[in-house]
Structure formats: structure tokens, C-alpha cells
MDAnalysis code that builds the backbone (N, CA, C; Angstrom):
import MDAnalysis as mda
import numpy as np

u = mda.Universe.empty(240, n_residues=80, atom_resindex=np.repeat(np.arange(80), 3), trajectory=True)
u.add_TopologyAttr("name", ["N", "CA", "C"] * 80)
u.add_TopologyAttr("resid", np.arange(1, 81))
u.add_TopologyAttr("resname", ["UNK", "UNK", "UNK", "UNK", "UNK", "UNK", "UNK", "UNK", "UNK", "UNK", "UNK", "UNK", "UNK", "UNK", "UNK", "UNK", "UNK", "UNK", "UNK", "UNK", "UNK", "UNK", "UNK", "UNK", "UNK", "UNK", "UNK", "UNK", "UNK", "UNK", "UNK", "UNK", "UNK", "UNK", "UNK", "UNK", "UNK", "UNK", "UNK", "UNK", "UNK", "UNK", "UNK", "UNK", "UNK", "UNK", "UNK", "UNK", "UNK", "UNK", "UNK", "UNK", "UNK", "UNK", "UNK", "UNK", "UNK", "UNK", "UNK", "UNK", "UNK", "UNK", "UNK", "UNK", "UNK", "UNK", "UNK", "UNK", "UNK", "UNK", "UNK", "UNK", "UNK", "UNK", "UNK", "UNK", "UNK", "UNK", "UNK", "UNK"])
u.atoms.positions = np.array([
    [-6.200, -1.978, -9.681],
    [-5.058, -2.746, -9.211],
    [-5.350, -4.223, -9.342],
    [-4.345, -4.943, -9.733],
    [-4.485, -6.394, -9.868],
    [-4.247, -7.062, -8.521],
    [-4.815, -8.234, -8.352],
    [-4.507, -9.010, -7.156],
    [-3.073, -9.507, -7.271],
    [-2.302, -9.392, -6.196],
    [-0.904, -9.837, -6.268],
    [-0.811, -11.361, -6.312],
    [0.286, -11.893, -6.837],
    [0.466, -13.345, -6.831],
    [0.652, -13.849, -5.408],
    [0.359, -15.113, -5.184],
    [0.573, -15.713, -3.871],
    [2.068, -15.758, -3.570],
    [2.431, -15.535, -2.310],
    [3.845, -15.498, -1.935],
    [4.549, -16.831, -2.161],
    [3.802, -17.923, -2.120],
    [4.419, -19.234, -2.296],
    [4.399, -19.696, -3.757],
    [3.996, -18.817, -4.662],
    [3.943, -19.140, -6.083],
    [5.306, -18.848, -6.717],
    [6.132, -19.869, -6.840],
    [7.493, -19.694, -7.342],
    [7.533, -19.425, -8.841],
    [6.417, -19.615, -9.539],
    [6.364, -19.384, -10.976],
    [6.125, -17.914, -11.321],
    [5.615, -17.130, -10.365],
    [5.317, -15.727, -10.630],
    [6.596, -14.910, -10.714],
    [6.676, -14.007, -11.697],
    [7.869, -13.163, -11.794],
    [7.916, -12.150, -10.658],
    [9.105, -11.758, -10.266],
    [9.280, -10.744, -9.231],
    [9.065, -9.377, -9.862],
    [8.236, -8.555, -9.215],
    [8.001, -7.198, -9.692],
    [8.580, -6.231, -8.672],
    [9.523, -5.391, -9.082],
    [10.133, -4.418, -8.191],
    [9.242, -3.181, -8.090],
    [9.195, -2.593, -6.899],
    [8.395, -1.399, -6.660],
    [9.117, -0.195, -7.240],
    [8.363, 0.629, -7.979],
    [8.938, 1.815, -8.607],
    [8.269, 3.070, -8.067],
    [9.015, 4.162, -8.065],
    [8.455, 5.454, -7.671],
    [7.262, 5.754, -8.570],
    [6.151, 6.147, -7.947],
    [4.921, 6.428, -8.692],
    [3.956, 5.268, -8.731],
    [4.397, 4.057, -8.356],
    [3.507, 2.891, -8.345],
    [2.363, 3.095, -7.357],
    [1.217, 2.532, -7.680],
    [0.076, 2.489, -6.765],
    [0.073, 1.112, -6.117],
    [0.012, 1.083, -4.780],
    [0.091, -0.181, -4.048],
    [-0.964, -0.233, -2.948],
    [-1.235, -1.433, -2.470],
    [-2.007, -1.651, -1.238],
    [-1.083, -2.359, -0.271],
    [-1.098, -1.925, 0.983],
    [-0.271, -2.544, 2.011],
    [-1.154, -3.434, 2.877],
    [-0.846, -4.734, 2.891],
    [-1.661, -5.722, 3.608],
    [-0.903, -6.223, 4.829],
    [-1.582, -6.215, 5.984],
    [-0.998, -6.734, 7.219],
    [-0.877, -8.252, 7.107],
    [0.306, -8.769, 7.391],
    [0.586, -10.190, 7.171],
    [-0.315, -11.121, 7.986],
    [-0.651, -10.752, 9.219],
    [-1.416, -11.675, 10.072],
    [-2.924, -11.489, 9.971],
    [-3.381, -10.226, 9.871],
    [-4.832, -9.991, 9.848],
    [-5.411, -9.948, 8.437],
    [-4.567, -9.682, 7.431],
    [-5.045, -9.554, 6.069],
    [-5.723, -8.223, 5.790],
    [-5.701, -7.311, 6.756],
    [-6.321, -5.991, 6.578],
    [-5.380, -5.070, 5.807],
    [-5.967, -4.109, 5.087],
    [-5.191, -3.137, 4.321],
    [-5.009, -1.851, 5.120],
    [-3.860, -1.168, 4.930],
    [-3.648, 0.140, 5.521],
    [-4.616, 1.098, 4.834],
    [-5.470, 1.735, 5.622],
    [-6.612, 2.494, 5.103],
    [-6.551, 3.925, 5.617],
    [-6.618, 4.914, 4.715],
    [-6.587, 6.334, 5.078],
    [-7.998, 6.847, 5.348],
    [-8.095, 7.783, 6.283],
    [-9.365, 8.436, 6.615],
    [-9.201, 9.942, 6.456],
    [-10.297, 10.646, 6.216],
    [-10.278, 12.103, 6.119],
    [-10.517, 12.759, 7.478],
    [-10.204, 12.039, 8.549],
    [-10.384, 12.554, 9.910],
    [-9.027, 12.758, 10.547],
    [-8.900, 13.757, 11.418],
    [-7.622, 13.957, 12.108],
    [-7.258, 12.743, 12.954],
    [-5.972, 12.479, 13.046],
    [-5.495, 11.376, 13.886],
    [-5.782, 11.709, 15.349],
    [-6.066, 10.706, 16.178],
    [-6.429, 10.979, 17.573],
    [-5.291, 11.594, 18.401],
    [-4.050, 11.279, 18.086],
    [-2.932, 11.800, 18.882],
    [-2.264, 13.016, 18.262],
    [-2.394, 13.191, 16.972],
    [-1.749, 14.299, 16.271],
    [-2.756, 14.909, 15.302],
    [-3.380, 15.985, 15.698],
    [-4.451, 16.596, 14.895],
    [-3.943, 17.189, 13.582],
    [-2.616, 17.276, 13.394],
    [-2.077, 17.815, 12.143],
    [-1.876, 16.721, 11.095],
    [-2.147, 15.465, 11.443],
    [-2.034, 14.348, 10.513],
    [-3.383, 13.651, 10.403],
    [-3.549, 12.858, 9.344],
    [-4.787, 12.109, 9.173],
    [-4.696, 10.730, 9.816],
    [-5.846, 10.170, 10.111],
    [-5.954, 8.855, 10.735],
    [-5.790, 7.747, 9.694],
    [-5.081, 6.684, 10.070],
    [-5.014, 5.472, 9.256],
    [-5.379, 4.284, 10.138],
    [-5.983, 3.274, 9.538],
    [-6.378, 2.079, 10.276],
    [-6.156, 0.853, 9.407],
    [-6.332, -0.328, 9.989],
    [-6.389, -1.569, 9.233],
    [-7.842, -1.812, 8.876],
    [-8.141, -2.001, 7.598],
    [-9.531, -2.078, 7.150],
    [-9.658, -3.070, 6.007],
    [-10.843, -3.639, 5.866],
    [-11.128, -4.516, 4.724],
    [-10.310, -5.788, 4.752],
    [-9.767, -6.153, 3.600],
    [-9.008, -7.384, 3.459],
    [-9.847, -8.467, 2.823],
    [-9.208, -9.567, 2.483],
    [-9.857, -10.718, 1.858],
    [-10.687, -10.290, 0.651],
    [-10.090, -9.412, -0.180],
    [-10.762, -8.976, -1.389],
    [-11.649, -7.755, -1.219],
    [-11.919, -7.330, 0.023],
    [-12.741, -6.152, 0.284],
    [-11.825, -4.951, 0.479],
    [-11.885, -3.995, -0.470],
    [-11.058, -2.796, -0.358],
    [-11.707, -1.652, -1.120],
    [-11.226, -0.423, -0.865],
    [-11.698, 0.729, -1.626],
    [-10.515, 1.648, -1.927],
    [-10.778, 2.779, -2.547],
    [-9.695, 3.661, -3.001],
    [-8.866, 4.238, -1.857],
    [-9.384, 4.251, -0.635],
    [-8.609, 4.751, 0.507],
    [-7.563, 3.745, 0.979],
    [-7.527, 2.569, 0.376],
    [-6.507, 1.564, 0.683],
    [-5.336, 1.635, -0.298],
    [-5.427, 2.527, -1.276],
    [-4.407, 2.620, -2.326],
    [-3.447, 3.764, -1.986],
    [-2.153, 3.464, -2.025],
    [-1.104, 4.427, -1.700],
    [-0.179, 4.565, -2.899],
    [0.338, 5.775, -3.094],
    [1.303, 5.998, -4.170],
    [2.701, 6.073, -3.562],
    [3.619, 5.289, -4.135],
    [5.005, 5.266, -3.682],
    [5.711, 6.515, -4.192],
    [6.362, 7.246, -3.285],
    [7.156, 8.405, -3.665],
    [8.563, 8.217, -3.138],
    [9.520, 8.334, -3.999],
    [10.928, 8.291, -3.612],
    [11.477, 9.694, -3.843],
    [11.703, 10.410, -2.754],
    [12.094, 11.819, -2.823],
    [13.343, 11.987, -3.676],
    [13.262, 12.898, -4.645],
    [14.380, 13.180, -5.518],
    [14.559, 12.192, -6.657],
    [13.652, 11.246, -6.792],
    [13.738, 10.240, -7.859],
    [12.565, 10.402, -8.811],
    [12.773, 10.210, -10.105],
    [11.660, 10.322, -11.051],
    [10.728, 9.128, -10.967],
    [9.473, 9.350, -11.384],
    [8.508, 8.244, -11.441],
    [9.035, 7.188, -12.401],
    [8.814, 5.934, -12.045],
    [9.258, 4.823, -12.879],
    [10.599, 4.248, -12.469],
    [11.327, 4.932, -11.585],
    [12.618, 4.421, -11.133],
    [12.415, 3.449, -9.984],
    [13.115, 2.318, -10.017],
    [13.003, 1.294, -8.975],
    [13.420, 1.888, -7.631],
    [12.608, 1.627, -6.603],
    [12.887, 2.102, -5.241],
    [13.886, 1.150, -4.604],
    [14.939, 1.709, -4.049],
    [15.967, 0.899, -3.373],
    [15.906, 1.199, -1.878],
    [15.876, 0.141, -1.078],
    [15.812, 0.322, 0.373],
    [17.194, 0.371, 0.974],
])
């Protein structure tokens, strides 16, 4: 994954998120990435635990998420 452009960089082109894209989700204030664990969540043992982890250039493959838009093919722009 490439480092994203700075939010205040008006010269960077806008890239729309598409179904199937691989992304990292960064917390705006802490700079930490949403990080998946292979451990059960503390409140719901049927789901996995996620935390804020890394940031500032420190990340691993558990910080990478794939966008899925139910009923849409990969490559189609996700509309909110």
C-alpha cells in the first residue's frame, strides 16, 4: 500500500474508494490504525478483537482491510 497524500495537499488527485480496494483506517487524532487480532473480542466471543495500533508509518498486514460492497462487483465505486 502506498502512503496516502496529505489532506491539505490540494494538488493531489481525489481517489474514490472501490469495492475490493485494500485500505488502512487511521484515527484522526491519535494516528493509530484499526488493527485486527486473532483473539476473541472481550465482550462478544463470536467476533474478533480490533484495536488502535501502530501509526506514524508503523503498520503490519493486520492493519489492512478489504472494502466489500454487498451485491456490487469488485472495482465499482462505493457510494455512501
